[in-house]
N, CA, C and O atoms as CSV, one atom per row, in Angstrom:
chain,resi,resn,atom,element,x,y,z
A,1,MET,N,N,103.623,87.029,81.875
A,1,MET,CA,C,103.904,87.657,82.954
A,1,MET,C,C,103.210,87.506,83.641
A,1,MET,O,O,102.207,87.048,83.095
A,2,SER,N,N,103.026,87.681,85.203
A,2,SER,CA,C,101.899,87.591,86.044
A,2,SER,C,C,102.035,88.770,86.764
A,2,SER,O,O,103.196,89.034,87.079
A,3,THR,N,N,101.089,89.633,87.149
A,3,THR,CA,C,101.315,90.606,88.043
A,3,THR,C,C,100.919,90.654,89.368
A,3,THR,O,O,99.812,90.154,89.564
A,4,ALA,N,N,101.477,91.096,90.321
A,4,ALA,CA,C,101.039,90.746,91.793
A,4,ALA,C,C,101.717,92.067,92.486
A,4,ALA,O,O,102.855,92.524,92.376
A,5,PHE,N,N,100.575,92.508,93.248
A,5,PHE,CA,C,100.719,93.739,94.109
A,5,PHE,C,C,101.808,93.710,95.092
A,5,PHE,O,O,101.847,92.635,95.690
A,6,VAL,N,N,102.761,94.609,95.466
A,6,VAL,CA,C,103.870,94.445,95.974
A,6,VAL,C,C,103.790,95.282,97.190
A,6,VAL,O,O,103.723,94.617,98.224
A,7,HIS,N,N,103.780,96.539,97.336
A,7,HIS,CA,C,103.527,97.545,98.427
A,7,HIS,C,C,103.119,98.633,98.238
A,7,HIS,O,O,103.068,99.091,97.097
A,8,THR,N,N,102.672,99.414,99.457
A,8,THR,CA,C,102.133,101.201,99.559
A,8,THR,C,C,103.447,101.395,99.975
A,8,THR,O,O,104.138,100.648,100.669
A,9,CYS,N,N,103.792,102.744,99.356
A,9,CYS,CA,C,105.035,103.689,99.864
A,9,CYS,C,C,104.372,105.056,100.692
A,9,CYS,O,O,103.328,105.541,100.256
A,10,VAL,N,N,104.990,105.603,101.819
A,10,VAL,CA,C,104.347,106.738,102.329
A,10,VAL,C,C,105.850,107.179,102.940
A,10,VAL,O,O,106.702,106.405,103.378
A,11,ARG,N,N,105.932,108.613,102.849
A,11,ARG,CA,C,107.156,109.196,103.342
A,11,ARG,C,C,106.849,109.601,104.715
A,11,ARG,O,O,105.949,110.387,105.010
A,12,VAL,N,N,107.535,109.102,105.430
A,12,VAL,CA,C,107.889,109.734,107.008
A,12,VAL,C,C,109.003,110.492,107.247
A,12,VAL,O,O,110.050,110.661,106.621
A,13,ARG,N,N,108.573,110.911,108.267
A,13,ARG,CA,C,109.341,111.996,108.911
A,13,ARG,C,C,110.105,111.739,110.133
A,13,ARG,O,O,111.258,112.116,110.341
A,14,ASP,N,N,109.271,110.985,111.014
A,14,ASP,CA,C,109.820,110.276,112.049
A,14,ASP,C,C,109.643,108.323,112.099
A,14,ASP,O,O,108.760,107.554,112.479
A,15,PRO,N,N,110.485,108.227,111.726
A,15,PRO,CA,C,110.224,106.698,111.642
A,15,PRO,C,C,110.105,105.987,112.871
A,15,PRO,O,O,109.325,105.039,112.952
A,16,GLU,N,N,110.688,106.293,113.677
A,16,GLU,CA,C,110.340,105.362,115.299
A,16,GLU,C,C,108.751,105.466,115.575
A,16,GLU,O,O,107.957,104.544,115.762
A,17,ALA,N,N,108.469,107.187,115.538
A,17,ALA,CA,C,106.874,107.216,115.435
A,17,ALA,C,C,105.943,106.270,114.831
A,17,ALA,O,O,105.080,105.594,115.392
A,18,SER,N,N,106.328,106.345,113.318
A,18,SER,CA,C,105.823,105.461,112.276
A,18,SER,C,C,105.779,103.843,112.650
A,18,SER,O,O,104.952,102.986,112.340
A,19,LEU,N,N,106.793,103.776,113.309
A,19,LEU,CA,C,106.901,102.525,113.493
A,19,LEU,C,C,106.008,101.766,114.889
A,19,LEU,O,O,105.324,100.743,114.849
A,20,ARG,N,N,106.233,102.476,115.836
A,20,ARG,CA,C,104.933,102.317,117.067
A,20,ARG,C,C,103.731,102.582,116.452
A,20,ARG,O,O,102.798,101.865,116.814
A,21,PHE,N,N,103.501,103.418,115.619
A,21,PHE,CA,C,101.723,103.636,115.117
A,21,PHE,C,C,101.434,102.539,114.363
A,21,PHE,O,O,100.368,101.994,114.648
A,22,TYR,N,N,102.095,102.044,113.457
A,22,TYR,CA,C,101.983,100.619,112.387
A,22,TYR,C,C,102.228,99.426,113.503
A,22,TYR,O,O,101.665,98.350,113.298
A,23,ALA,N,N,102.868,99.550,114.418
A,23,ALA,CA,C,103.100,98.047,114.975
A,23,ALA,C,C,101.864,98.254,115.911
A,23,ALA,O,O,101.372,97.156,116.172
A,24,ALA,N,N,101.257,99.191,116.450
A,24,ALA,CA,C,99.784,99.205,117.056
A,24,ALA,C,C,98.617,98.849,116.238
A,24,ALA,O,O,97.509,98.801,116.773
A,25,LEU,N,N,98.776,98.582,114.924
A,25,LEU,CA,C,98.117,98.108,113.965
A,25,LEU,C,C,98.106,96.772,113.552
A,25,LEU,O,O,97.207,96.244,112.898
A,26,GLY,N,N,99.214,96.197,113.985
A,26,GLY,CA,C,99.599,94.709,114.215
A,26,GLY,C,C,100.534,94.631,112.947
A,26,GLY,O,O,100.444,93.565,112.338
A,27,PHE,N,N,101.452,95.598,112.413
A,27,PHE,CA,C,102.064,95.562,111.397
A,27,PHE,C,C,103.423,94.964,112.146
A,27,PHE,O,O,103.495,95.149,113.361
A,28,GLU,N,N,104.547,94.227,111.455
A,28,GLU,CA,C,105.767,93.753,111.894
A,28,GLU,C,C,106.720,94.575,110.643
A,28,GLU,O,O,106.578,94.717,109.429
A,29,ARG,N,N,107.740,95.012,111.647
A,29,ARG,CA,C,109.294,95.119,110.638
A,29,ARG,C,C,109.835,94.397,110.208
A,29,ARG,O,O,110.278,93.513,110.942
A,30,ARG,N,N,110.100,94.357,108.829
A,30,ARG,CA,C,110.606,93.225,108.128
A,30,ARG,C,C,111.824,93.042,107.309
A,30,ARG,O,O,112.310,91.947,107.030
A,31,GLY,N,N,112.427,94.564,106.825
A,31,GLY,CA,C,113.407,94.497,106.509
A,31,GLY,C,C,113.451,96.199,106.530
A,31,GLY,O,O,112.566,96.963,106.917
A,32,ARG,N,N,115.078,96.591,105.861
A,32,ARG,CA,C,115.552,97.921,105.409
A,32,ARG,C,C,116.593,97.974,104.260
A,32,ARG,O,O,117.595,97.266,104.168
A,33,LEU,N,N,116.162,98.983,103.357
A,33,LEU,CA,C,116.958,99.190,102.379
A,33,LEU,C,C,117.766,100.626,102.344
A,33,LEU,O,O,117.084,101.624,102.582
A,34,ASN,N,N,118.712,100.747,102.156
A,34,ASN,CA,C,119.437,101.994,102.229
A,34,ASN,C,C,119.950,102.552,101.198
A,34,ASN,O,O,120.478,101.823,100.357
A,35,PHE,N,N,119.921,104.123,100.988
A,35,PHE,CA,C,120.472,104.946,99.440
A,35,PHE,C,C,121.084,105.667,100.024
A,35,PHE,O,O,121.062,105.694,101.255
A,36,ASP,N,N,121.915,106.580,99.179
A,36,ASP,CA,C,122.811,107.276,99.698
A,36,ASP,C,C,122.270,108.666,100.602
A,36,ASP,O,O,123.072,109.228,101.348
A,37,THR,N,N,121.100,109.078,100.494
A,37,THR,CA,C,120.146,109.877,101.147
A,37,THR,C,C,118.764,109.639,101.657
A,37,THR,O,O,118.090,110.617,101.985
A,38,ALA,N,N,118.244,108.350,101.763
A,38,ALA,CA,C,117.331,108.144,102.182
A,38,ALA,C,C,117.398,106.585,102.805
A,38,ALA,O,O,118.449,105.947,102.866
A,39,TYR,N,N,116.277,106.152,103.195
A,39,TYR,CA,C,116.193,104.504,103.459
A,39,TYR,C,C,114.858,104.055,103.514
A,39,TYR,O,O,114.008,104.869,103.875
A,40,ASN,N,N,114.456,102.694,103.167
A,40,ASN,CA,C,113.146,102.226,103.104
A,40,ASN,C,C,112.987,101.478,104.488
A,40,ASN,O,O,114.026,101.139,105.054
A,41,LEU,N,N,112.039,101.255,104.948
A,41,LEU,CA,C,111.717,100.159,105.810
A,41,LEU,C,C,110.373,99.659,105.417
A,41,LEU,O,O,109.416,100.367,105.104
A,42,TYR,N,N,110.406,98.274,105.471
A,42,TYR,CA,C,109.608,97.403,105.183
A,42,TYR,C,C,108.520,97.134,106.310
A,42,TYR,O,O,108.952,97.203,107.461
A,43,LEU,N,N,107.142,96.833,106.145
A,43,LEU,CA,C,106.470,96.010,107.172
A,43,LEU,C,C,105.592,95.364,106.860
A,43,LEU,O,O,105.239,95.894,105.806
A,44,GLY,N,N,104.838,94.406,107.069
A,44,GLY,CA,C,103.739,93.535,106.627
A,44,GLY,C,C,103.044,92.910,108.166
A,44,GLY,O,O,103.636,92.948,109.245
A,45,LEU,N,N,101.832,92.416,107.967
A,45,LEU,CA,C,101.020,91.896,108.532
A,45,LEU,C,C,101.115,90.319,108.664
A,45,LEU,O,O,101.121,89.533,107.717
A,46,PRO,N,N,101.196,89.962,110.156
A,46,PRO,CA,C,101.372,88.537,110.295
A,46,PRO,C,C,100.605,87.452,109.165
A,46,PRO,O,O,99.398,87.517,108.933
A,47,GLY,N,N,101.488,86.495,108.542
A,47,GLY,CA,C,101.285,85.811,107.607
A,47,GLY,C,C,101.027,86.279,106.287
A,47,GLY,O,O,100.500,85.549,105.448
A,48,GLY,N,N,101.415,87.622,106.020
A,48,GLY,CA,C,101.032,88.176,104.647
A,48,GLY,C,C,102.476,88.926,104.484
A,48,GLY,O,O,103.181,89.235,105.444
A,49,GLY,N,N,102.773,89.148,103.231
A,49,GLY,CA,C,103.839,89.667,102.544
A,49,GLY,C,C,104.086,91.370,103.008
A,49,GLY,O,O,103.276,92.064,103.622
A,50,ASP,N,N,105.494,91.796,102.497
A,50,ASP,CA,C,105.700,93.118,103.013
A,50,ASP,C,C,104.858,94.357,102.244
A,50,ASP,O,O,105.361,94.922,101.273
A,51,VAL,N,N,104.129,94.561,102.531
A,51,VAL,CA,C,102.878,95.606,101.955
A,51,VAL,C,C,103.050,96.985,102.236
A,51,VAL,O,O,102.411,97.838,101.621
A,52,LEU,N,N,104.049,97.324,103.317
A,52,LEU,CA,C,103.848,99.126,103.577
A,52,LEU,C,C,105.306,99.107,103.221
A,52,LEU,O,O,105.940,98.085,103.483
A,53,GLU,N,N,105.907,100.126,102.652
A,53,GLU,CA,C,107.160,100.932,102.708
A,53,GLU,C,C,107.307,102.327,103.033
A,53,GLU,O,O,107.103,103.264,102.261
A,54,LEU,N,N,107.695,102.396,104.293
A,54,LEU,CA,C,108.053,103.972,104.733
A,54,LEU,C,C,109.515,104.190,104.364
A,54,LEU,O,O,110.542,103.549,104.586
A,55,THR,N,N,109.211,105.450,103.649
A,55,THR,CA,C,110.791,105.845,103.044
A,55,THR,C,C,111.056,107.222,103.967
A,55,THR,O,O,110.113,107.838,104.462
A,56,VAL,N,N,112.154,107.541,104.100
A,56,VAL,CA,C,112.895,108.073,105.121
A,56,VAL,C,C,114.064,109.041,104.345
A,56,VAL,O,O,115.107,108.504,103.972
A,57,ASN,N,N,113.881,110.198,104.167
A,57,ASN,CA,C,114.658,110.993,103.453
A,57,ASN,C,C,115.457,111.713,104.596
A,57,ASN,O,O,114.976,112.290,105.571
A,58,ASP,N,N,116.699,111.566,104.287
A,58,ASP,CA,C,117.727,112.144,105.427
A,58,ASP,C,C,117.433,113.730,105.494
A,58,ASP,O,O,117.470,114.390,104.455
A,59,GLY,N,N,117.110,114.388,106.867
A,59,GLY,CA,C,117.362,115.902,107.013
A,59,GLY,C,C,115.974,116.172,106.717
A,59,GLY,O,O,115.769,117.376,106.563
A,60,ARG,N,N,115.056,115.509,106.599
A,60,ARG,CA,C,113.590,116.051,106.116
A,60,ARG,C,C,113.049,116.326,107.562
A,60,ARG,O,O,112.994,115.494,108.468
A,61,THR,N,N,112.632,117.734,107.625
A,61,THR,CA,C,112.026,118.299,108.560
A,61,THR,C,C,110.511,119.056,108.335
A,61,THR,O,O,109.818,119.470,109.265
A,62,GLU,N,N,110.271,119.115,107.353
A,62,GLU,CA,C,109.144,119.971,107.027
A,62,GLU,C,C,108.077,118.563,106.751
A,62,GLU,O,O,108.535,117.569,106.187
A,63,PRO,N,N,106.690,118.614,107.195
A,63,PRO,CA,C,105.998,117.577,106.647
A,63,PRO,C,C,105.296,117.596,105.441
A,63,PRO,O,O,104.744,118.639,105.092
A,64,TYR,N,N,105.246,116.689,104.824
A,64,TYR,CA,C,105.030,116.437,103.437
A,64,TYR,C,C,103.775,116.790,102.931
A,64,TYR,O,O,102.783,116.461,103.582
A,65,ASP,N,N,103.613,117.570,101.598
A,65,ASP,CA,C,102.201,118.014,101.313
A,65,ASP,C,C,101.575,116.354,100.857
A,65,ASP,O,O,102.182,115.614,100.083
A,66,LEU,N,N,100.468,116.059,101.417
A,66,LEU,CA,C,99.576,115.220,100.930
A,66,LEU,C,C,99.014,115.290,99.921
A,66,LEU,O,O,98.391,114.305,99.524
A,67,GLY,N,N,99.050,116.569,99.114
A,67,GLY,CA,C,98.050,116.803,98.007
A,67,GLY,C,C,96.490,116.538,98.196
A,67,GLY,O,O,96.444,115.986,99.296
A,68,ASP,N,N,95.273,116.630,97.744
A,68,ASP,CA,C,94.151,116.322,97.470
A,68,ASP,C,C,93.860,115.023,96.749
A,68,ASP,O,O,92.748,114.497,96.817
A,69,GLY,N,N,94.927,114.475,96.013
A,69,GLY,CA,C,94.481,113.163,95.437
A,69,GLY,C,C,94.181,111.817,96.964
A,69,GLY,O,O,93.200,111.212,97.396
A,70,TYR,N,N,95.490,111.883,97.277
A,70,TYR,CA,C,95.613,110.895,98.524
A,70,TYR,C,C,94.284,111.040,99.485
A,70,TYR,O,O,93.903,112.148,99.865
A,71,ASN,N,N,93.595,109.781,99.853
A,71,ASN,CA,C,92.403,109.901,100.505
A,71,ASN,C,C,92.959,108.858,101.805
A,71,ASN,O,O,93.505,109.338,102.798
A,72,HIS,N,N,92.774,107.659,101.665
A,72,HIS,CA,C,93.274,106.797,102.802
A,72,HIS,C,C,93.957,105.342,102.073
A,72,HIS,O,O,94.057,105.212,100.853
A,73,PHE,N,N,94.365,104.378,103.001
A,73,PHE,CA,C,94.469,102.921,102.846
A,73,PHE,C,C,93.665,102.252,103.659
A,73,PHE,O,O,93.527,102.814,104.745
A,74,ALA,N,N,92.960,101.046,103.508
A,74,ALA,CA,C,92.266,100.329,105.042
A,74,ALA,C,C,93.076,99.091,105.236
A,74,ALA,O,O,94.090,98.628,104.713
A,75,LEU,N,N,92.300,98.745,106.129
A,75,LEU,CA,C,92.919,97.704,107.081
A,75,LEU,C,C,91.348,97.120,107.769
A,75,LEU,O,O,90.509,97.894,108.231
A,76,THR,N,N,91.192,95.693,107.719
A,76,THR,CA,C,90.377,94.841,108.598
A,76,THR,C,C,91.067,94.572,109.852
A,76,THR,O,O,92.269,94.352,110.002
A,77,VAL,N,N,90.360,94.607,110.529
A,77,VAL,CA,C,90.961,94.579,112.121
A,77,VAL,C,C,89.868,93.446,113.066
A,77,VAL,O,O,88.658,93.397,112.843
A,78,ASP,N,N,90.488,92.683,114.012
A,78,ASP,CA,C,89.587,91.763,114.695
A,78,ASP,C,C,88.282,92.850,115.334
A,78,ASP,O,O,87.085,92.769,115.059
A,79,ASP,N,N,88.686,93.455,115.889
A,79,ASP,CA,C,88.168,94.496,117.141
A,79,ASP,C,C,88.593,95.878,117.202
A,79,ASP,O,O,89.708,96.211,117.606
A,80,ILE,N,N,87.329,97.020,116.632
A,80,ILE,CA,C,87.857,98.207,116.364
A,80,ILE,C,C,87.884,98.994,117.415
A,80,ILE,O,O,88.482,100.069,117.457
A,81,ASP,N,N,87.175,98.449,118.405
A,81,ASP,CA,C,87.580,99.390,119.671
A,81,ASP,C,C,88.515,98.802,120.412
A,81,ASP,O,O,88.914,99.644,121.217
A,82,ALA,N,N,89.308,97.356,120.620
A,82,ALA,CA,C,90.757,97.515,120.891
A,82,ALA,C,C,91.674,97.894,119.919
A,82,ALA,O,O,92.638,98.473,120.420
A,83,THR,N,N,91.718,97.796,118.889
A,83,THR,CA,C,92.361,98.832,117.918
A,83,THR,C,C,92.706,99.991,118.464
A,83,THR,O,O,93.743,100.280,119.061
A,84,LEU,N,N,91.330,100.942,118.108
A,84,LEU,CA,C,91.212,102.283,118.889
A,84,LEU,C,C,91.880,102.470,120.066
A,84,LEU,O,O,92.612,103.437,120.280
A,85,ALA,N,N,91.658,101.587,120.839
A,85,ALA,CA,C,92.550,101.824,122.258
A,85,ALA,C,C,94.007,101.858,122.144
A,85,ALA,O,O,94.825,102.528,122.775
A,86,ALA,N,N,94.184,100.893,121.099
A,86,ALA,CA,C,95.889,100.710,121.397
A,86,ALA,C,C,96.680,101.356,120.561
A,86,ALA,O,O,97.885,101.116,120.497
A,87,VAL,N,N,95.839,102.606,119.535
A,87,VAL,CA,C,96.488,103.680,119.204
A,87,VAL,C,C,95.938,105.122,119.888
A,87,VAL,O,O,96.325,106.240,119.546
A,88,ALA,N,N,95.179,104.898,120.688
A,88,ALA,CA,C,94.645,105.922,121.813
A,88,ALA,C,C,96.256,106.213,122.851
A,88,ALA,O,O,96.583,107.268,123.395
A,89,ALA,N,N,96.876,105.125,122.849
A,89,ALA,CA,C,97.712,104.991,123.864
A,89,ALA,C,C,98.886,105.925,123.574
A,89,ALA,O,O,99.638,106.549,124.324
A,90,LEU,N,N,98.793,105.807,122.084
A,90,LEU,CA,C,99.923,106.745,121.460
A,90,LEU,C,C,99.527,107.767,121.181
A,90,LEU,O,O,100.170,108.327,120.294
A,91,GLY,N,N,98.628,108.333,121.606
A,91,GLY,CA,C,97.556,109.917,121.299
A,91,GLY,C,C,96.925,109.845,120.225
A,91,GLY,O,O,96.733,110.995,119.830
A,92,VAL,N,N,96.337,108.829,119.279
A,92,VAL,CA,C,95.920,108.986,118.216
A,92,VAL,C,C,94.229,108.751,118.585
A,92,VAL,O,O,93.689,107.690,118.896
A,93,GLU,N,N,93.672,109.956,118.454
A,93,GLU,CA,C,92.109,109.488,118.217
A,93,GLU,C,C,91.533,109.488,116.880
A,93,GLU,O,O,92.125,110.152,116.029
A,94,PRO,N,N,90.534,108.890,116.568
A,94,PRO,CA,C,89.760,108.860,115.787
A,94,PRO,C,C,89.203,109.989,115.033
A,94,PRO,O,O,88.981,110.988,115.718
A,95,GLU,N,N,88.941,110.063,113.853
A,95,GLU,CA,C,88.423,111.450,113.408
A,95,GLU,C,C,86.816,111.684,114.060
A,95,GLU,O,O,86.311,112.707,114.522
A,96,LYS,N,N,86.280,110.376,113.900
A,96,LYS,CA,C,84.873,110.329,114.570
A,96,LYS,C,C,84.767,108.913,115.315
A,96,LYS,O,O,85.489,108.008,114.894
A,97,PRO,N,N,83.738,108.618,116.615
A,97,PRO,CA,C,83.735,107.365,116.655
A,97,PRO,C,C,83.126,106.750,115.366
A,97,PRO,O,O,82.456,107.366,114.537
A,98,PRO,N,N,83.551,105.104,115.322
A,98,PRO,CA,C,83.359,104.080,114.371
A,98,PRO,C,C,81.897,104.323,114.472
A,98,PRO,O,O,81.195,104.668,115.423
A,99,PHE,N,N,81.610,104.027,113.130
A,99,PHE,CA,C,80.175,104.393,112.279
A,99,PHE,C,C,80.032,103.760,110.931
A,99,PHE,O,O,80.978,103.810,110.145
A,100,HIS,N,N,78.724,103.069,110.559
A,100,HIS,CA,C,78.615,102.342,109.416
A,100,HIS,C,C,78.383,103.332,108.543
A,100,HIS,O,O,77.638,104.270,108.827
A,101,PRO,N,N,79.043,103.215,107.310
A,101,PRO,CA,C,79.198,104.471,106.239
A,101,PRO,C,C,78.171,104.387,105.709
A,101,PRO,O,O,77.520,103.346,105.615
A,102,GLY,N,N,77.785,105.721,105.176
A,102,GLY,CA,C,76.469,106.114,104.659
A,102,GLY,C,C,75.151,105.559,105.407
A,102,GLY,O,O,74.052,105.550,104.853
A,103,GLY,N,N,75.339,105.163,106.537
A,103,GLY,CA,C,74.262,104.743,107.403
A,103,GLY,C,C,73.840,103.143,106.989
A,103,GLY,O,O,72.713,102.684,107.172
A,104,ARG,N,N,74.584,102.652,106.600
A,104,ARG,CA,C,74.213,101.215,105.975
A,104,ARG,C,C,74.801,100.332,107.428
A,104,ARG,O,O,75.922,100.290,107.936
A,105,ASP,N,N,73.369,99.612,107.844
A,105,ASP,CA,C,74.011,98.837,108.910
A,105,ASP,C,C,74.305,97.801,108.248
A,105,ASP,O,O,75.077,97.033,108.822
A,106,ASP,N,N,73.877,97.444,107.004
A,106,ASP,CA,C,74.593,96.131,105.984
A,106,ASP,C,C,76.044,95.959,106.165
A,106,ASP,O,O,76.588,94.872,105.973
A,107,LEU,N,N,76.785,97.191,106.590
A,107,LEU,CA,C,78.254,97.276,106.280
A,107,LEU,C,C,78.874,97.375,107.562
A,107,LEU,O,O,78.335,98.113,108.386
A,108,PRO,N,N,80.334,96.508,107.999
A,108,PRO,CA,C,80.867,96.811,109.177
A,108,PRO,C,C,81.069,98.659,109.590
A,108,PRO,O,O,80.948,99.731,108.996
A,109,ARG,N,N,81.413,98.209,110.868
A,109,ARG,CA,C,81.499,99.731,111.221
A,109,ARG,C,C,82.878,100.434,110.693
A,109,ARG,O,O,83.663,99.520,110.444
A,110,ILE,N,N,83.274,101.274,110.516
A,110,ILE,CA,C,84.840,102.015,110.291
A,110,ILE,C,C,84.929,103.377,111.314
A,110,ILE,O,O,84.110,104.083,111.902
A,111,ALA,N,N,86.204,103.330,111.193
A,111,ALA,CA,C,86.818,104.769,111.792
A,111,ALA,C,C,88.073,104.932,110.853
A,111,ALA,O,O,88.742,104.077,110.274
A,112,PHE,N,N,88.197,106.562,110.895
A,112,PHE,CA,C,89.281,106.959,110.436
A,112,PHE,C,C,90.408,107.382,111.278
A,112,PHE,O,O,90.040,108.258,112.062
A,113,ILE,N,N,91.642,107.074,111.398
A,113,ILE,CA,C,92.631,107.747,111.802
A,113,ILE,C,C,93.560,108.250,111.206
A,113,ILE,O,O,93.459,108.087,109.990
A,114,ALA,N,N,94.844,109.054,111.668
A,114,ALA,CA,C,95.664,109.493,111.011
A,114,ALA,C,C,97.425,108.874,111.307
A,114,ALA,O,O,97.882,109.018,112.440
A,115,ASP,N,N,98.077,108.376,110.485
A,115,ASP,CA,C,99.432,108.265,111.099
A,115,ASP,C,C,100.222,109.335,111.633
A,115,ASP,O,O,99.630,110.407,111.749
A,116,PRO,N,N,101.968,109.270,112.144
A,116,PRO,CA,C,102.263,110.315,112.645
A,116,PRO,C,C,102.633,111.576,111.645
A,116,PRO,O,O,102.984,112.667,112.095
A,117,ASP,N,N,102.498,111.263,110.055
A,117,ASP,CA,C,102.588,111.963,109.103
A,117,ASP,C,C,101.409,112.735,108.424
A,117,ASP,O,O,101.621,113.685,107.671
A,118,GLY,N,N,99.922,112.195,108.786
A,118,GLY,CA,C,98.942,112.402,108.729
A,118,GLY,C,C,97.961,111.845,107.699
A,118,GLY,O,O,96.781,112.121,107.483
A,119,TYR,N,N,98.926,110.851,107.043
A,119,TYR,CA,C,98.109,109.720,106.482
A,119,TYR,C,C,97.267,109.279,107.101
A,119,TYR,O,O,97.355,108.996,108.296
A,120,ARG,N,N,95.811,109.070,106.052
A,120,ARG,CA,C,94.361,108.888,106.849
A,120,ARG,C,C,94.422,107.274,106.669
A,120,ARG,O,O,94.823,106.904,105.565
A,121,VAL,N,N,94.095,106.316,107.560
A,121,VAL,CA,C,94.155,105.052,107.606
A,121,VAL,C,C,92.722,104.782,108.292
A,121,VAL,O,O,92.407,105.137,109.428
A,122,GLU,N,N,91.645,103.845,107.062
A,122,GLU,CA,C,90.592,103.215,107.560
A,122,GLU,C,C,90.542,102.128,108.336
A,122,GLU,O,O,91.116,101.150,107.857
A,123,LEU,N,N,90.069,101.993,109.318
A,123,LEU,CA,C,89.867,100.692,109.742
A,123,LEU,C,C,88.518,100.273,109.686
A,123,LEU,O,O,87.631,101.120,109.793
A,124,ILE,N,N,88.271,99.190,109.548
A,124,ILE,CA,C,87.165,98.328,109.362
A,124,ILE,C,C,87.056,96.898,110.328
A,124,ILE,O,O,87.819,95.935,110.409
A,125,ASP,N,N,85.844,97.186,110.972
A,125,ASP,CA,C,85.598,96.194,111.695
A,125,ASP,C,C,85.358,94.785,111.554
A,125,ASP,O,O,84.184,94.472,111.756
A,126,GLY,N,N,86.138,93.851,111.266
A,126,GLY,CA,C,85.809,92.516,110.748
A,126,GLY,C,C,86.069,92.831,109.094
A,126,GLY,O,O,86.367,93.782,108.371
A,127,ALA,N,N,85.789,91.544,109.005
A,127,ALA,CA,C,85.804,90.881,107.185
A,127,ALA,C,C,85.039,92.340,106.252
A,127,ALA,O,O,83.978,92.891,106.544
A,128,PHE,N,N,85.769,92.614,105.348
A,128,PHE,CA,C,84.725,93.226,104.281
A,128,PHE,C,C,84.826,92.626,103.037
A,128,PHE,O,O,85.832,92.895,102.380
A,129,PRO,N,N,84.033,91.901,102.589
A,129,PRO,CA,C,84.080,91.297,101.228
A,129,PRO,C,C,83.672,92.628,100.212
A,129,PRO,O,O,82.921,93.538,100.565
A,130,THR,N,N,84.235,92.543,99.085
A,130,THR,CA,C,84.284,93.331,98.287
A,130,THR,C,C,82.698,93.946,97.633
A,130,THR,O,O,81.913,93.343,96.901
A,131,PRO,N,N,82.621,94.934,98.032
A,131,PRO,CA,C,80.649,95.397,97.731
A,131,PRO,C,C,80.502,95.051,96.465
A,131,PRO,O,O,81.396,94.896,95.633
A,132,GLN,N,N,79.279,94.924,96.323
A,132,GLN,CA,C,78.474,94.471,95.043
A,132,GLN,C,C,77.675,95.277,94.650
A,132,GLN,O,O,76.915,94.819,93.797
A,133,ASP,N,N,77.510,96.382,94.934
A,133,ASP,CA,C,76.534,97.501,94.195
A,133,ASP,C,C,75.917,97.390,93.113
A,133,ASP,O,O,76.687,96.781,92.370
A,134,PRO,N,N,74.848,97.647,92.495
A,134,PRO,CA,C,74.945,97.840,91.239
A,134,PRO,C,C,75.238,99.471,90.577
A,134,PRO,O,O,75.049,100.406,91.356
A,135,ASP,N,N,75.624,99.738,89.370
A,135,ASP,CA,C,76.177,100.633,88.871
A,135,ASP,C,C,74.918,102.120,89.183
A,135,ASP,O,O,73.731,101.932,89.449
A,136,ARG,N,N,75.420,103.181,89.087
A,136,ARG,CA,C,74.232,104.270,89.533
A,136,ARG,C,C,73.585,104.976,88.204
A,136,ARG,O,O,72.690,105.813,88.324
């Protein structure tokens, strides 16, 4: 049996706002799955699989409790400044200006933004090879 990562799911209250937000990050709407009291919207990036599932529960008006376990998911972008400009047009601002994490100039600049439901998304400027620092 082989294993493959399929998608991450986040619950959203305003699917149109979420679709606009993720479209500004380059996601394409791919499909929909209906249930009795909810539906899922599937999104992917050009050339890739459907990696993001947005679940919409009928009648949900209260914000979801994100808890203290969730932190973020990360996306590499070709131009972090252009991406931030695209989401700024939707009223989304980064938590702080792009920076090198840990003050390490050997790492690409990053910035954190939040989607309409408060899920944090890390934007990484350019490629991000898996770090190979030694154990501490």
